[in-house]
Every structure is written in C-alpha cells, then in structure tokens.
C-alpha positions as CSV (number, residue, x, y, z in Angstrom):
1,M,45.4,46.7,27.6
2,E,42.3,44.6,27.4
3,G,41.6,42.3,24.5
4,K,43.6,40.2,22.1
5,L,46.0,41.4,19.5
6,R,44.6,40.4,16.1
7,M,45.0,41.1,12.4
8,S,41.7,42.4,10.9
9,K,42.9,42.7,7.3
10,I,45.9,41.9,5.1
11,I,46.6,43.1,1.6
12,L,49.2,41.9,-0.9
13,C,49.8,45.3,-2.5
14,S,52.6,44.2,-4.8
15,P,55.1,41.3,-5.0
16,N,57.3,43.3,-2.6
17,L,54.8,44.8,-0.2
18,V,52.3,43.4,2.3
19,A,50.1,45.7,4.4
20,A,48.0,44.7,7.4
21,L,45.6,46.3,9.9
22,V,46.5,45.1,13.4
23,G,44.8,46.1,16.6
24,V,43.4,45.1,19.9
25,G,39.8,43.9,19.8
26,R,37.8,45.0,22.7
27,P,34.9,43.3,24.5
28,C,31.4,44.7,23.9
29,H,28.1,44.2,25.6
30,L,25.9,45.9,23.0
31,P,24.3,44.4,19.9
32,I,26.9,45.9,17.5
33,C,30.5,46.4,18.3
34,H,33.3,48.1,16.5
35,P,35.0,45.6,14.2
36,G,38.6,46.1,15.3
37,G,39.0,48.7,18.0
38,A,42.1,50.9,17.7
39,S,44.4,49.7,15.0
40,Q,47.9,50.4,13.5
41,I,49.0,49.9,9.9
42,L,51.9,47.5,9.5
43,M,54.2,46.8,6.5
44,C,56.6,44.0,5.5
45,Q,58.0,42.2,2.5
46,P,56.6,38.7,1.7
47,G,58.7,36.2,3.6
48,A,60.1,38.7,6.1
49,S,60.5,37.7,9.7
50,S,59.1,40.9,11.2
51,W,56.7,43.8,10.5
52,S,57.4,47.5,10.4
53,V,55.2,49.9,12.3
54,R,55.2,53.5,13.4
55,A,54.9,52.6,17.1
56,Y,54.5,56.2,18.3
57,D,51.6,57.1,15.9
58,K,48.3,57.4,17.6
59,C,46.1,54.4,16.9
60,K,42.9,55.1,14.9
61,L,39.5,53.3,14.7
62,Y,40.3,52.0,11.2
63,E,37.4,50.1,9.5
64,D,39.0,49.0,6.3
65,M,41.8,49.6,3.9
66,A,42.4,49.2,0.1
67,F,45.2,49.4,-2.4
68,Y,44.1,51.8,-5.1
69,Q,46.0,53.1,-8.1
70,G,49.3,52.4,-6.5
71,K,48.5,53.9,-3.1
72,L,47.3,52.4,0.1
73,Y,44.2,54.0,1.7
74,A,42.6,53.4,5.0
75,I,39.2,54.6,6.3
76,A,38.3,55.3,9.9
77,N,34.9,54.9,11.5
78,D,34.2,58.6,11.2
79,E,34.5,58.2,7.4
80,N,37.8,60.1,7.3
81,L,40.0,58.7,4.5
82,F,43.8,58.5,4.9
83,V,46.5,57.8,2.4
84,V,49.5,55.9,3.7
85,N,52.9,57.1,2.4
86,I,55.4,54.3,2.2
87,S,59.2,54.6,2.1
88,Q,62.2,52.2,2.5
89,H,64.3,51.8,5.5
90,Q,67.7,53.3,4.9
91,C,69.7,50.3,6.1
92,T,67.5,47.3,5.3
93,G,65.5,48.5,2.4
94,D,62.4,47.1,4.0
95,P,59.1,49.0,3.4
96,Q,57.8,51.2,6.2
97,V,55.1,53.7,6.9
98,S,56.6,57.2,6.6
99,R,53.4,59.2,7.0
100,V,49.6,58.8,7.3
101,G,47.8,61.8,5.9
102,Q,44.1,62.7,5.7
103,V,42.7,63.2,2.2
104,I,38.9,63.3,2.8
105,K,37.1,64.5,5.9
106,G,34.1,62.4,6.6
107,D,30.8,62.6,8.5
108,P,31.3,63.0,12.2
109,W,28.4,60.6,12.9
110,Q,30.1,57.7,14.6
111,T,27.1,55.7,16.1
112,V,28.2,52.1,16.3
113,A,25.6,50.8,18.8
114,S,21.9,51.1,19.3
115,E,19.7,50.7,22.4
116,D,16.5,51.5,20.5
117,D,15.0,50.8,17.2
118,N,15.8,54.1,15.6
119,T,19.5,54.5,15.6
120,P,21.5,52.2,13.3
121,G,25.0,50.9,13.7
122,K,27.4,51.6,10.9
123,K,30.2,49.7,9.2
124,L,32.4,50.9,6.4
125,Y,34.0,49.2,3.5
126,L,36.5,50.4,0.8
127,V,36.3,48.8,-2.7
128,E,37.6,49.8,-6.1
129,S,35.0,49.7,-8.9
130,R,35.5,50.8,-12.5
131,G,38.5,52.9,-11.7
132,K,36.9,54.7,-8.7
133,L,37.4,54.3,-5.0
134,L,34.1,53.6,-3.3
135,M,33.1,53.8,0.4
136,V,30.2,51.6,1.2
137,C,28.3,52.5,4.3
138,R,26.3,49.6,5.8
139,K,23.7,50.6,8.3
140,I,22.4,47.9,10.6
141,W,19.3,48.1,12.7
142,V,19.1,45.8,15.7
143,P,15.5,45.9,17.1
144,E,14.9,43.6,20.1
145,L,12.0,41.2,19.6
146,E,9.4,40.3,22.2
147,D,11.1,37.0,23.0
148,G,14.4,38.8,23.7
149,D,16.1,37.9,20.4
150,F,17.4,40.4,18.0
151,S,16.4,40.9,14.4
152,F,19.1,42.4,12.1
153,G,18.1,44.8,9.2
154,N,20.6,46.2,6.6
155,E,20.7,49.2,4.4
156,F,23.5,50.5,2.2
157,E,24.7,53.8,0.9
158,V,27.6,54.1,-1.6
159,F,29.9,57.1,-2.0
160,E,32.6,57.9,-4.5
161,A,35.9,59.5,-3.5
162,D,36.3,62.9,-5.1
163,F,39.9,63.6,-4.5
164,A,39.9,66.9,-6.4
165,H,37.5,68.4,-3.8
166,S,38.4,66.2,-0.8
167,R,34.9,64.9,-0.3
168,W,32.7,61.9,-0.6
169,V,30.0,62.0,-3.3
170,K,26.9,59.9,-2.9
171,V,26.0,57.6,-5.8
172,T,22.7,55.8,-6.3
173,T,24.0,52.9,-8.4
174,V,27.1,50.7,-8.6
175,G,26.4,50.0,-12.3
176,D,23.9,47.9,-14.3
177,D,26.7,45.3,-15.0
178,Q,28.5,45.5,-11.6
179,V,28.0,43.9,-8.3
180,L,30.0,44.5,-5.1
181,F,31.1,41.7,-2.8
182,L,31.6,43.0,0.7
183,G,33.4,41.2,3.5
184,R,35.6,42.3,6.4
185,R,38.5,40.3,5.0
186,C,38.0,41.1,1.3
187,S,35.8,43.3,-0.9
188,R,35.7,43.4,-4.6
189,A,33.6,44.7,-7.6
190,V,32.8,42.2,-10.3
191,S,31.3,42.7,-13.8
192,V,28.5,40.2,-14.2
193,S,27.1,40.9,-17.7
194,Q,29.0,37.9,-19.1
195,Y,27.4,35.6,-16.6
196,G,23.8,36.8,-17.3
197,L,23.3,37.9,-13.7
198,P,21.5,41.1,-12.6
199,G,23.8,44.0,-11.7
200,D,23.5,46.9,-9.3
201,H,23.5,44.5,-6.3
202,I,25.7,44.3,-3.1
203,F,26.4,40.9,-1.8
204,F,27.5,40.8,1.9
205,L,28.4,38.4,4.6
206,D,27.6,38.5,8.3
207,D,30.5,39.8,10.3
208,D,30.2,37.3,13.2
209,E,33.0,38.7,15.3
210,V,31.3,42.1,15.3
211,N,27.8,41.0,16.3
212,R,28.8,37.8,18.2
213,V,27.3,39.0,21.5
214,K,23.7,38.8,20.3
215,Y,24.1,36.0,17.7
216,G,22.7,32.6,18.6
217,Y,25.4,30.1,17.8
218,D,22.9,27.4,17.1
219,E,21.5,29.4,14.2
220,N,22.6,29.3,10.6
221,T,24.0,32.2,8.8
222,F,24.5,32.9,5.1
223,C,25.2,35.6,2.5
224,S,22.6,38.1,1.5
225,A,22.2,40.5,-1.5
226,Y,21.0,44.2,-1.4
227,N,19.3,45.6,-4.5
228,M,20.4,49.2,-5.1
229,R,17.3,49.9,-7.1
230,D,14.6,49.1,-4.6
231,G,16.6,48.7,-1.3
232,K,15.4,45.1,-0.7
233,V,17.5,42.4,0.8
234,S,17.3,38.8,-0.4
235,S,19.1,35.5,0.0
236,P,20.4,34.5,-3.4
237,H,21.5,31.1,-2.2
238,P,19.3,30.1,0.7
239,M,20.6,26.5,0.6
240,I,24.1,27.6,1.3
241,S,24.6,28.3,4.9
242,W,26.9,27.5,7.9
243,K,26.6,27.2,11.6
244,R,27.9,29.8,13.9
245,C,30.3,28.8,16.7
246,D,32.0,30.7,19.4
247,E,35.5,30.8,17.9
248,M,34.6,30.6,14.2
249,C,36.7,32.5,11.7
250,L,35.0,35.0,9.4
251,A,33.6,33.8,6.1
252,A,35.4,35.2,3.1
253,W,34.8,35.6,-0.7
254,L,37.0,33.5,-3.0
255,F,37.5,34.9,-6.5
256,P,39.0,33.3,-9.7
257,Q,42.4,34.5,-10.6
258,D,42.4,37.4,-13.1
C-alpha cells in the first residue's frame, strides 16, 4: 500500500470515548488532492494502549466526522452521511464500532481535481450550529496563471441535515449572529453578537497537505473569511500569516473553554 498511515481527525466524544479517522494518504500530481484517501474509523478509551477497528469493513473516502447529539457521524466525499453505532467489547468493555450505516444519500458529483478553469475541486466539512448538523461544501477553483503558478478561488455552500427525509437541504445563511470556523482538524460554530462582530461569515484555513503539490513553500498563508451574503472572500487579519514548509502541520483553530 502506497503512502503513510496518518490520523486526519480525532474527536473526544465523551470522557470515555475517543474517535479517530485514520487512513493512508496517497500521492497526488494534480492541483487538488483528496484530503485523506481511504480511511477507517477507530475507537478507544482515553489512556488506552490500543485502538479498536472493524478491520474487515471496506475503507471509505471519509472527508470529516462530527459528534452530534450523542451520535458520531462521518461524511464521505460523495456527500453520503453515515452514523457510527458504538458498542462495548463483551470481555474488555472497550468501545468498538459495531456498525456504520448510511442515513443520507448525497450528490454523486465527486470531482476533486481540475485540469481546466471550469471544474472546481470540492472539500466537505461537518459542523454543528444552533442544534443542527451542517455540511459545508467548499468549492475550489485552481486556474493556472500565465507564469505557471496557480491562483486559488473559494466558494461555499451550506446544507442542513434533514434526518426525517434523509436528505441535505441547502441554506443561504448561517445566521446573523453566527460564524463558522472551518479546519481539517476542527470546525465550530460561534455566536459573535456579544463581540460586536458581523455574523453570517465562514472563516477557513488553507489545507496545506491537500494542496501542497502546487503551493510555493516560500509564500505566506493565512486565514480567510467568506461572506455568505455577497459571496466575497476577504482577509480579516492580513498581518497574521505563517510560512509554508514541506513538512508543516496543519494550522488549527483554538477556542476558549465553554
């Protein structure tokens, strides 16, 4: 198997349960690569010496996962949403994945790479906001410039999980007092009315390990904000940036304790 085993996301679901997405990243020679390749969902208790995994389950191209209303959900790159049923091992009592079942069938469009200016790549995020589970679809255009460099453009669509009808419902706002912070390691919705900040925005980070083939490592990178009202992207803190490097870890959001 080609590529390195790596953990793309880890969630502390409860004091007794940790879940992780683990897979094999694969090399890519196109401007946009899939973030994690085929992945499995692993479980353990905090402090345990090993993980539990359903080794014979078929790996899926999971994009993200989230713990929502007491259940663990994972989303694949075709927008299919899965719920992860968790049980306890009969002998050890350790948590384990007993079943992964589909609860929403997504869009079959799976384009993740573009060789022209017209077909965007796609990345998906799961985030809970105001009691709802949202899927955020980030479309990325990677047109090649005349000098051979690449210029990245971003657009976002937000969908709400309608579990009663097993479907995604598109929404045009995340709320006048809400902003979404998106990252491959962590995503979160935050109420900003108490801080006097404008709502209905999506803050996002560059996923360096996804686009590393065409990034110039001597360039700076920083966070950006997408306005849901007019579709414009801005740099809220242009003075805050960091250098790319070949083996850098992904940037992540840090939130105050609730």
